[in-house]
C-alpha positions as CSV (number, residue, x, y, z in Angstrom):
1,M,0.0,0.1,-0.2
2,W,3.2,2.4,0.8
3,V,4.1,1.2,-2.4
4,F,1.3,3.0,-4.3
5,M,0.8,6.3,-2.5
6,P,3.7,7.9,-4.4
7,I,2.7,6.6,-7.5
8,A,-0.9,8.4,-6.7
9,F,0.7,11.4,-5.7
10,A,2.5,11.6,-8.5
11,G,-0.7,11.0,-10.9
12,K,-2.2,13.7,-9.1
13,L,1.0,16.2,-9.7
14,L,1.3,15.2,-13.8
15,S,-2.8,15.7,-14.1
16,A,-2.4,19.3,-12.1
17,F,0.9,20.2,-14.2
18,R,-1.4,18.9,-17.6
19,L,-4.1,21.2,-17.0
20,Q,-1.9,24.2,-16.1
21,L,-0.3,23.3,-19.7
22,S,-3.4,23.1,-21.2
23,Y,-4.2,26.9,-19.8
24,V,-0.5,27.8,-21.0
25,W,-1.4,26.7,-24.3
26,S,-4.5,27.8,-24.8
27,S,-3.1,31.5,-24.0
28,L,-0.3,31.1,-26.4
29,V,-2.7,30.0,-29.0
30,S,-5.0,33.1,-28.6
31,L,-1.9,35.1,-28.3
32,L,-0.8,33.9,-31.7
33,L,-3.8,34.2,-33.7
34,G,-4.5,37.6,-32.2
35,L,-0.5,38.5,-33.7
36,R,-1.2,37.1,-37.1
37,A,-4.6,38.8,-37.1
38,A,-2.7,42.1,-36.2
39,F,0.2,41.6,-38.9
40,R,-2.5,40.7,-41.3
41,L,-4.5,44.1,-40.3
42,A,-0.9,46.3,-40.6
43,G,-0.3,44.5,-44.0
44,T,-3.2,45.5,-45.3
45,E,-3.2,48.9,-44.1
46,S,0.2,49.5,-45.7
47,S,-1.0,47.8,-48.6
48,R,-3.9,50.3,-48.6
49,H,-1.3,53.2,-47.9
50,Q,0.3,52.2,-50.9
51,S,-2.5,52.5,-53.0
52,R,-3.8,55.4,-52.2
53,K,-0.5,57.0,-52.2
54,A,0.0,55.5,-55.9
55,A,-3.4,56.8,-56.9
56,A,-2.5,60.4,-55.8
57,E,0.3,60.2,-57.9
58,T,-1.5,59.2,-60.7
59,R,-3.8,62.0,-60.1
60,R,-1.1,64.3,-60.0
61,E,0.9,63.0,-63.3
62,E,-3.0,63.6,-65.1
63,E,-3.4,67.2,-63.7
64,K,0.1,68.1,-64.6
65,G,-0.6,66.6,-68.0
66,M,-3.7,68.6,-67.9
67,N,-2.0,72.0,-67.0
68,Q,0.9,71.4,-69.5
69,P,-0.2,73.6,-72.7
70,P,-0.1,71.6,-76.0
71,T,2.6,71.1,-78.3
72,P,2.1,73.0,-81.4
73,L,2.9,70.6,-84.1
74,S,1.0,71.6,-86.5
75,V,0.0,75.3,-87.0
76,N,-2.3,77.3,-89.4
77,Y,-1.3,80.5,-89.9
78,H,-4.0,82.9,-91.8
79,F,-1.7,86.1,-92.1
80,T,-4.0,88.0,-94.0
81,R,-8.2,87.7,-93.7
82,Q,-8.4,89.7,-97.6
83,C,-9.7,87.4,-100.4
84,N,-10.8,88.1,-103.9
85,Y,-13.5,85.2,-103.7
86,K,-16.8,86.0,-101.7
87,C,-17.7,82.3,-100.7
88,G,-20.8,82.2,-98.7
89,F,-20.1,80.1,-96.2
90,C,-16.7,81.5,-95.0
91,F,-15.6,81.2,-91.9
92,H,-12.3,83.5,-91.4
93,T,-14.0,86.5,-93.3
94,A,-12.1,89.9,-94.0
95,K,-12.8,91.5,-90.6
96,T,-9.3,93.4,-90.9
97,S,-7.0,94.4,-93.6
98,F,-3.9,93.8,-91.1
99,V,-1.0,91.5,-92.2
100,L,2.4,91.8,-90.0
101,P,5.6,93.3,-91.5
102,L,7.4,90.4,-92.8
103,E,10.1,90.2,-90.0
104,D,7.6,90.5,-87.2
105,A,6.2,87.5,-89.1
106,K,9.4,85.6,-89.3
107,R,10.2,86.2,-85.5
108,G,6.8,84.6,-84.6
109,L,7.6,81.7,-86.8
110,L,10.8,81.1,-85.4
111,L,9.0,80.7,-81.4
112,L,6.9,78.2,-82.8
113,K,9.5,76.3,-84.4
114,E,11.2,76.4,-80.9
115,A,8.4,75.5,-79.2
116,G,7.9,72.2,-81.1
117,M,6.5,73.1,-84.8
118,E,7.1,70.7,-87.2
119,K,4.2,71.9,-89.8
120,I,3.3,75.1,-91.0
121,N,0.1,75.6,-92.9
122,F,-0.4,79.4,-94.6
123,S,-3.8,80.3,-95.6
124,G,-6.3,83.3,-95.5
125,G,-8.3,84.9,-96.7
126,E,-6.4,84.4,-99.9
127,P,-2.5,84.1,-99.5
128,F,-1.9,84.9,-102.6
129,L,-3.1,87.9,-102.9
130,Q,-0.6,89.8,-100.2
131,D,2.3,91.5,-102.8
132,R,1.4,89.1,-105.7
133,G,2.5,85.9,-103.8
134,E,6.2,87.4,-102.7
135,Y,5.1,87.7,-98.8
136,L,3.7,84.2,-99.1
137,G,6.9,83.2,-101.1
138,Q,9.8,85.0,-98.7
139,L,7.6,83.2,-95.5
140,V,7.8,79.8,-97.5
141,K,11.3,79.7,-98.2
142,F,12.5,81.3,-94.8
143,C,10.5,78.0,-92.8
144,K,12.1,75.8,-95.5
145,E,15.3,77.3,-95.6
146,E,16.3,79.2,-92.2
147,L,14.0,76.7,-89.9
148,H,14.0,73.6,-91.4
149,L,10.5,73.1,-90.9
150,P,9.8,69.1,-92.0
151,S,6.4,70.5,-93.9
152,V,5.3,73.7,-95.7
153,S,1.7,74.0,-97.0
154,I,-0.7,76.2,-98.6
155,V,-4.2,76.3,-98.9
156,S,-5.6,79.0,-101.7
157,N,-8.5,78.9,-104.1
158,G,-5.7,79.1,-107.0
159,S,-7.2,81.8,-108.6
160,L,-4.0,84.2,-108.4
161,I,-1.1,81.6,-108.6
162,R,1.1,82.5,-111.7
163,E,3.7,79.4,-113.1
164,R,6.6,82.2,-111.9
165,W,5.9,81.6,-108.5
166,F,6.6,78.2,-108.9
167,R,9.8,78.7,-110.2
168,S,10.8,81.0,-107.3
169,Y,9.0,79.0,-104.3
170,A,8.5,75.6,-105.6
171,E,11.6,73.8,-103.8
172,Y,10.6,75.3,-100.4
173,L,6.7,73.9,-100.6
174,D,5.7,70.6,-99.5
175,I,2.1,70.6,-100.1
176,L,-0.4,73.0,-102.2
177,A,-3.9,72.3,-101.4
178,I,-6.5,74.2,-103.7
179,S,-10.0,75.2,-102.5
180,C,-12.6,73.0,-104.9
181,D,-16.3,72.6,-103.6
182,S,-17.5,71.7,-107.1
183,F,-16.7,70.2,-111.0
184,D,-20.0,72.3,-111.9
185,E,-18.9,76.0,-112.6
186,Q,-22.4,77.2,-111.9
187,V,-22.3,75.5,-108.8
188,N,-19.1,77.5,-107.8
189,V,-20.7,80.7,-109.1
190,L,-23.4,79.7,-106.4
191,I,-21.4,79.2,-103.6
192,G,-18.9,82.5,-104.6
193,R,-15.9,81.0,-106.4
194,G,-17.1,83.0,-109.9
195,Q,-14.6,85.1,-111.2
196,G,-15.9,86.3,-114.1
197,K,-14.6,84.5,-117.8
198,K,-12.2,82.6,-115.5
199,N,-13.1,78.9,-115.0
200,H,-12.3,77.5,-111.4
201,V,-12.4,73.9,-112.6
202,Q,-9.9,74.7,-115.4
203,N,-7.9,76.4,-112.9
204,L,-7.7,73.4,-110.9
205,Q,-6.5,71.3,-113.3
206,K,-3.4,73.9,-114.4
207,L,-2.3,74.2,-111.3
208,R,-2.4,70.2,-110.6
209,T,0.2,70.3,-114.0
210,W,2.5,72.6,-112.6
211,C,2.6,71.0,-109.3
212,R,3.5,67.8,-110.9
213,D,6.0,69.5,-113.0
214,Y,7.7,71.3,-110.4
215,R,7.3,68.3,-107.6
216,V,4.7,70.1,-105.2
217,A,2.8,67.1,-103.7
218,F,-1.5,68.5,-104.6
219,K,-4.2,68.4,-102.0
220,I,-7.9,68.9,-102.7
221,N,-10.1,70.7,-99.8
222,S,-13.9,70.9,-100.5
223,V,-16.5,72.2,-98.4
224,I,-19.7,69.8,-98.5
225,N,-22.9,72.4,-98.1
226,R,-26.2,73.0,-99.6
227,F,-25.3,73.5,-103.1
228,N,-22.9,70.2,-103.5
229,V,-24.4,67.6,-101.2
230,E,-25.9,65.5,-104.1
231,E,-22.8,65.7,-106.5
232,D,-20.6,62.6,-107.8
233,M,-16.9,63.9,-107.6
234,R,-15.3,60.5,-107.9
235,E,-14.4,60.5,-111.6
236,Q,-12.9,64.6,-111.5
237,I,-11.0,63.4,-108.0
238,K,-9.4,60.3,-109.5
239,A,-8.4,61.9,-112.2
240,L,-6.6,64.8,-110.8
241,N,-5.4,62.5,-108.3
242,P,-4.7,64.3,-105.3
243,V,-2.5,62.7,-102.5
244,R,-5.3,64.0,-100.1
245,W,-8.7,65.0,-100.7
246,K,-10.3,67.0,-97.5
247,V,-14.0,66.9,-97.2
248,F,-15.5,69.4,-94.7
249,Q,-18.9,69.6,-93.3
250,C,-19.8,73.1,-94.1
251,L,-19.3,74.7,-90.2
252,R,-21.1,77.2,-88.5
253,I,-19.1,80.1,-86.5
254,E,-20.9,83.1,-84.8
255,G,-19.1,86.3,-85.4
256,E,-17.7,85.0,-88.9
257,N,-20.6,83.2,-91.0
258,A,-23.4,84.0,-88.4
259,G,-25.0,86.6,-86.0
260,E,-25.0,89.7,-86.5
261,D,-21.4,91.3,-87.0
262,A,-20.5,88.4,-89.3
263,L,-19.8,89.1,-92.9
264,R,-21.3,85.8,-94.3
265,E,-24.3,83.9,-93.9
266,A,-23.7,80.2,-93.6
267,E,-27.2,79.3,-93.0
268,R,-28.6,78.6,-96.2
269,F,-25.7,76.1,-96.7
270,L,-25.4,74.1,-93.6
271,I,-26.2,70.4,-94.1
272,S,-27.1,67.8,-91.6
273,D,-25.2,64.9,-90.0
274,E,-27.1,62.3,-92.0
275,E,-26.7,64.4,-95.7
276,F,-22.6,64.8,-95.0
277,E,-22.7,61.1,-94.0
278,G,-24.4,60.2,-97.2
279,F,-22.1,62.4,-99.2
280,L,-19.4,60.0,-97.9
281,H,-20.7,57.1,-98.2
282,R,-21.1,58.0,-102.1
283,H,-17.2,58.3,-102.4
284,K,-16.4,55.7,-100.1
285,E,-14.0,54.1,-102.7
286,V,-11.7,57.5,-103.2
287,S,-9.1,56.2,-101.2
288,C,-7.4,59.6,-101.0
289,L,-10.4,60.6,-99.2
290,V,-10.1,62.4,-95.6
291,P,-14.0,63.4,-94.2
292,E,-13.9,66.1,-91.5
293,S,-17.4,66.6,-89.6
294,N,-18.2,69.7,-87.5
295,Q,-17.1,68.0,-84.7
296,K,-13.6,66.9,-85.6
297,M,-13.0,70.6,-86.9
298,K,-14.2,72.2,-84.3
299,D,-11.3,72.1,-81.8
300,S,-8.8,70.1,-83.5
301,Y,-7.1,72.8,-84.9
302,L,-4.4,75.4,-83.8
303,I,-5.8,78.6,-85.7
304,L,-3.5,81.7,-86.0
305,D,-5.0,85.0,-86.6
306,E,-3.4,88.0,-88.8
307,Y,-1.9,89.1,-85.2
308,M,-0.4,85.8,-84.6
309,R,-3.0,84.9,-81.9
310,F,-4.5,82.1,-81.4
311,L,-8.1,81.3,-82.1
312,N,-10.2,79.4,-79.4
313,C,-13.3,78.0,-81.1
314,R,-14.7,75.9,-78.3
315,N,-17.8,78.2,-77.5
316,G,-18.9,78.7,-81.2
317,R,-16.9,81.8,-82.0
318,K,-13.3,82.6,-82.7
319,E,-12.1,84.3,-78.9
320,P,-8.4,85.2,-79.4
321,S,-5.3,84.9,-76.7
322,K,-2.5,87.3,-76.4
323,S,-0.3,87.3,-79.4
324,I,2.7,85.0,-78.9
325,L,5.1,88.0,-80.2
326,D,3.6,89.6,-77.1
327,V,3.7,86.5,-74.2
328,G,5.5,83.7,-76.2
329,V,4.3,80.8,-77.5
330,E,3.9,78.3,-74.2
331,E,1.3,81.0,-72.0
332,A,-0.4,81.8,-75.7
333,V,-1.2,78.2,-76.5
334,K,-3.0,77.6,-72.9
335,F,-5.7,79.8,-74.5
336,S,-6.2,78.2,-78.0
337,G,-8.9,75.5,-76.8
338,F,-6.9,72.9,-78.7
339,D,-8.2,68.8,-78.4
340,E,-5.1,67.3,-79.1
341,K,-6.8,63.8,-78.9
342,M,-9.2,65.0,-81.4
343,F,-6.4,66.2,-84.0
344,L,-4.8,63.0,-83.5
345,K,-8.2,60.8,-84.1
346,R,-9.0,62.8,-87.2
347,G,-5.4,62.2,-88.8
348,G,-4.1,65.5,-88.3
349,K,-0.8,64.0,-88.2
350,Y,0.4,62.2,-91.4
351,V,3.2,61.8,-93.9
352,W,3.3,65.9,-94.5
353,S,7.0,66.1,-96.2
354,K,7.1,65.5,-99.9
355,A,10.7,64.2,-99.4
356,D,8.7,61.1,-97.5
357,L,5.8,61.0,-99.3
358,Q,8.0,59.3,-102.4
359,L,5.7,60.3,-105.3
360,D,5.7,59.4,-108.9
361,W,6.3,62.7,-110.1
């Protein structure tokens, strides 16, 4: 009996120890589970913090990009508003007769080049009207010879261009775009492109020949309006074979061709989006066709007026910035209303140097 007493006591002691050990183990498990949850929560909070930080940095970058002024890659310089035609839908009318002195215009063009300009397009009004095209010729030569711009182009009605101008300046010009809205001379007269005995269509064909002979890429611009929307131009365009045929939907601009202070009245020329789409559908087989609806046109051009002010068209009228000659390009272009995404979407960036076009002259 006395032999078994120590054994019984040892059993009780072990049982008590096991109970205490169970309590300790249970506490340790609870502690470990709590620590794991705490670490997991800390990791989650850290992950959330990193995500918030990354999102904030993204927002800052986006805001920085939004505040960054656009690069004036392609600029349309309307150095004169004067014109010898009277197109009823004209959206850049003869509201002034001002033209910058040649040296001031060159200084502005240099500022644009330094700001990133690669393409300059000279327009009007009618750009060949000033000094019988000599002023324009000097600007074209300066942009190619001094500024080394990849692309120099002109938009003209073509009525005042002479072959001697090609002999003097064609080597400095990449693209000549001629405005032609119809191949029916009576329609051209109705629109306002008539010039007495001169035939707009015949002149267009002569200019096409000169462009080929003097190695200038030939382009046609057409404004589709009430008087030509039903016309079929496929055969004539294919025969002329321009590098691009820009087809614009007639556009209403307050203060230019609409409103009390306008010099033109575009209302009777306007067509619907559906009518414009019908014209495009009829000419879909013409490979050089580049369509531009009102939506694509309105904010996708950097337009510089005769004072070298950017014109903002976002509110349906042309609101000028300060002149780049006074405040610089970076400051002025902030007020241009330019939609860079729409510029790219409409195909504003294309092969625009005649050296790269590899044309069969």
